[in-house]
C-alpha positions as CSV (number, residue, x, y, z in Angstrom):
1,M,100.9,160.4,67.3
2,E,102.9,158.3,64.4
3,S,105.7,159.8,62.8
4,N,105.3,159.6,59.4
5,S,107.5,157.1,58.7
6,G,105.7,155.0,61.0
7,S,103.2,155.8,59.3
8,K,104.5,154.3,55.6
9,D,105.7,151.2,57.2
10,F,102.1,150.7,59.2
11,A,100.7,151.2,55.3
12,K,103.3,148.9,54.4
13,T,102.7,146.4,56.9
14,I,99.4,145.9,56.5
15,E,99.9,145.9,51.8
16,E,102.2,142.7,52.4
17,T,100.0,140.7,55.0
18,S,97.6,140.9,51.4
19,P,97.0,137.7,49.8
20,L,97.3,140.0,46.3
21,F,100.8,141.8,47.8
22,N,102.3,140.0,44.8
23,Y,99.2,140.1,42.7
24,W,99.6,143.5,42.6
25,K,103.4,143.5,41.7
26,S,103.3,141.8,38.9
27,G,102.8,142.3,35.0
28,Q,99.2,140.8,36.4
29,S,99.4,138.4,33.0
30,N,97.1,135.3,32.5
31,Q,98.7,133.1,34.8
32,D,99.4,135.9,37.5
33,E,95.5,136.3,37.3
34,E,95.4,132.3,37.3
35,D,97.1,132.0,40.4
36,R,94.8,134.8,42.3
37,L,91.5,133.2,41.1
38,S,93.0,130.3,42.8
39,M,93.2,131.9,46.3
40,S,90.0,132.2,45.8
41,S,87.6,129.7,48.2
42,K,85.8,127.7,46.0
43,D,82.8,127.1,48.5
44,F,82.3,130.3,50.0
45,P,79.8,132.5,48.1
46,A,80.2,135.9,49.0
47,A,83.8,134.9,47.4
48,G,82.7,136.8,44.4
49,L,84.1,139.9,45.3
50,F,87.6,138.8,45.8
51,K,87.3,136.7,42.1
52,K,85.2,139.9,40.7
53,E,86.6,142.8,42.0
54,P,90.2,142.2,43.4
55,Y,90.4,145.5,44.4
56,K,87.6,146.4,45.6
57,W,88.3,143.3,48.3
58,E,91.9,145.2,48.9
59,M,90.8,148.3,49.8
60,L,88.0,146.6,52.6
61,F,90.9,144.5,53.5
62,Q,93.4,147.7,54.3
63,S,90.8,149.5,55.6
64,I,89.3,147.1,58.3
65,V,93.0,146.4,59.2
66,R,93.1,149.9,60.0
67,E,90.0,150.3,62.0
68,I,90.7,147.4,63.8
69,K,93.9,148.4,65.1
70,S,92.6,151.7,66.0
71,G,90.0,150.1,68.0
72,D,87.1,149.2,66.6
73,E,86.7,145.2,66.9
74,D,83.2,145.4,65.3
75,S,84.8,145.4,62.7
76,I,86.3,142.3,63.0
77,K,83.5,140.4,61.7
78,G,84.2,142.6,57.9
79,L,87.5,141.0,58.6
80,R,86.6,137.2,58.7
81,L,84.3,137.9,55.6
82,L,87.2,138.6,53.7
83,I,89.6,136.0,54.4
84,Q,86.9,133.3,54.7
85,M,86.5,134.1,50.6
86,L,90.1,132.2,50.6
87,N,90.9,129.1,50.4
88,E,91.9,127.1,53.5
89,K,95.2,127.6,52.2
90,E,95.2,131.5,52.1
91,Q,93.7,131.6,55.3
92,G,96.3,130.6,57.1
93,K,99.2,132.5,54.9
94,V,96.9,135.7,56.0
95,I,96.2,134.9,59.7
96,T,100.1,133.6,60.1
97,K,101.1,137.1,58.5
98,L,99.0,139.3,60.5
99,S,100.5,137.3,63.6
100,E,104.1,137.3,62.8
101,T,103.4,141.4,62.1
102,S,101.8,141.9,65.7
103,L,99.5,144.3,63.6
104,L,96.9,143.0,65.3
105,S,97.0,141.8,69.3
106,Q,96.9,138.2,69.8
107,S,93.0,138.1,71.1
108,I,91.9,139.7,67.8
109,I,93.9,137.0,65.8
110,E,91.8,134.2,68.0
111,K,88.8,136.4,67.3
112,V,89.1,136.6,62.7
113,S,90.8,132.7,63.0
114,K,87.1,131.6,64.7
């Protein structure tokens, strides 16, 4: 069982891996919004969720990472789908962050990256 401090660290680490982390910390000005929208995929039809409902995207992202961390490998498809809503550059950043934080095992990272 994780300590309360461990739970907070885990939650903070998940937040920091999100491509929206800096957006949520910003003043969410017009420029911040443009920067957020520029992270989305131009070709992936489901990217509308990231573009139009970033809060829902964020909640799904954090929830799915938690589910995978707790052993639900079926959620890998969901995480892969969320990451595909991002442009290639942002996809790479998210994969790198997830890998560097050791939130997910390397085998999970490889499955998400496919």
